N, C-alpha and C positions, 0 to 999 in steps of 0.2 A: 227811447222805446226800442230801438234796434238792439241796443246793448242788453236790455232786459230779455228780449226774445232769444238772443244768442246765449245768454246765461242759462235760460230755462232749457234750451236745446242741449247745451253742454251737460247740464244735470241729468238729462235723459240718457246721454251717451255714457256718462259715468255709471248710472244705474244699470244699463245694459251690459257694460263691461265688468260689472261687479267689482269695482275698485275697493281695495281694503282701506278703511279709514279715510274716506274722501274729504278733500278740503272745501266743503260746501260753503261754510261761513267765510273762510279766507277768500274764496273765489268771489263771493258776493261783495265783500269789502273792496276787493281789487277792482271789480267792475265798477262799483260806485265811485271809487277814487279816480280811476282813469276817466270815467264818464264826466266827472266834475271838472277834471283838468281840461278835457276836450271842450266842454261847455264854456269855460273861462277863455280859452284860446279863441274860440269862435266868436264869443261876445266882444272880445277885444278887437278882433279883426273886422267884423262885419256890422256890429250894432252899437248903439249908445250904451254907455255904462249906466247902471242904476244902483240904488242902495241895496236892492235884493241881490244884485250880482256881487256885491262885496262880501256876502256870507260865504260864497264858494271859496274865494282865496283865503279867507280866515281859516277854514277847515284845511284846505290844501297846503297851506304854509305852516300851520301850527300842529294840527292833529294828524294830517296826512303822512308826514314823514315817520311819525311814531307808529301809526297803524301799519304802514307798509314795511317798516323795519321789523316790527313784531311778526308780520306775516312771513317775511324772508327768513327770520330766525327760526320760527316754528316749522317751516317746511325744509330747512337746510338738511336735517337728518333724514327726512322722509322723501327727499327729491328722487331717490332711486326706486321708490315704491311704484310710481306710475308716472306717465307723461303729464298728468294733471298736477301732481305734486311738483314736478320739475318746472312746469310753466308758471305755477303760482310762486314758486321760489324766485324764478328769474324776473317775474313781474314786480315782485317786492324789491329786488335789487335795482331794477331798471328805473323805478319811480324817481329816484334821486337825480338821475341823468335827465329824465323827461321834465322834471321840475325846473332844473337849471335851464334847459332849452326853452321851456315855455316862458320863463322870465326874460330870457334873451330875446325871444320873438316879440314879447310884449313891449320891451324897451324899443326895439327897432320900429315896430308899427306905430308907437306913440310919437316918435320923432319924425 
C-alpha cells in the first residue's frame, strides 16, 4: 500500500513538473516488480511459505527479468530527459543485482 501511495505521489510530481513523455507505465511495472520482490523477501524471513507465495517468485524469476530488461532498454536513450527517466533506467538495471541478492538472502535464511 505504501508503494502505491508513493507511486501516485510521484505521478503528481511528474505532472506538476510537466515531464516530456513520462515513463508512467514503466514506473508502475517497476514499483510492482520491486514490491513483489520485497514481499517475497519478507515472506521468506518472517512468515510461513504458502502456495500463493509461490506465484510471486514465478513472476520475479521468469517474467521479472524480461520486464525490467525492457524497461531499462526503453529508458536508456531517454535517461537524460528527466530524473524520472534516469531513475526508471537505473531501477531496470539494478533489478538483476537485487534479484541475485534476494536469492542469496533466501538461501542464508533457509539454512
